[in-house]
C-alpha positions, 0 to 999 in steps of 0.5 A: 902778751907779756912775753911777746912784748918782751920779745919786741922790746928786746928787738928794738935798737937803741936809736937816738934822735934829737927832737929839739936842742934840749930834749932827746927822744930815747926809746924804752929799754926793757919796757922802761921809759926815760923822762929826759927832762927829769934824768938829763945826761948831756954832761957827766954832772947831769948824769950824776945828778940824774943817778942820785935822783933815780936812787932817791926816787926808788927808780932803780929800773931807770938807773939800770936801764938808762943811766948805767953804761948799757954794755955792762948791763947787757953783759950782766943780763946775758950771764944771768939769762943763761942761768934763768933760761931753764926755768923760763923754758919750763914756765913757758912750756906750761903756759903753752900747754894751758893755751892749748887746753884752753885756746878760747881766751888766747889771741894769735899774738899771745899764742906760744909757738910749737916750732922749736926755733921760734919757741927758743927765741921767746924762751931766750927773750923771757930769760933776758927780761927776768935777768934784767929784773934780777939786776934791778933787784941786785942794784936796789939791794946794794943801795939799800944796804949802804945808804952812805953810797948816795951821800958819797955820790952827793959829795962827789957832785958837790965838791968833786973835780970833773975831768972830761977827756973826749968820750970819757970822764971821771970825778974825783975828790982832792982829799979821797985818794983812789976813788972816782966815779967814771962816765962814758959818752955814747950817742950824745948821752953820758952814762955812769960806768960800773967798774966793779 
């Protein structure tokens, strides 16, 4: 069931629509829902606030799935998925054999196919889900290893100058040269750009 859910999640396109003027309806990404009242993204300032809030609440899943620019996240997930594909395939082959030897408790939706193309699609989807989880762990380790990152982000929010140009923005500090936090606007939402 988890595998088929992962496949359906990956096939959902991130369509945004306004429910009201205040709140966006944002589809789940990798099974992770976004509370748009808690994590608002109508301005770069709100996105930075939401990012800090997600980190402090230990919601790295929300941070990676909804607050960081998804182009970078998807690129990293694709790279990691290629590395994890072989393990995912081995695990799914074992699961498929268990299903075959004990079909009683397996629903039609849970049953893994023997048809090669369909099976490979499920393998790729499972590898992508595993890759996404690995990215969340990497981001969490980064923030836990350096608590000064959040302090610095708070200083950027409190004392920084936000410069918005079209669909891009950055926040800088007068006394800190060469450092900035960058943002990109996609479909009426602002995202943190990971430029590292």
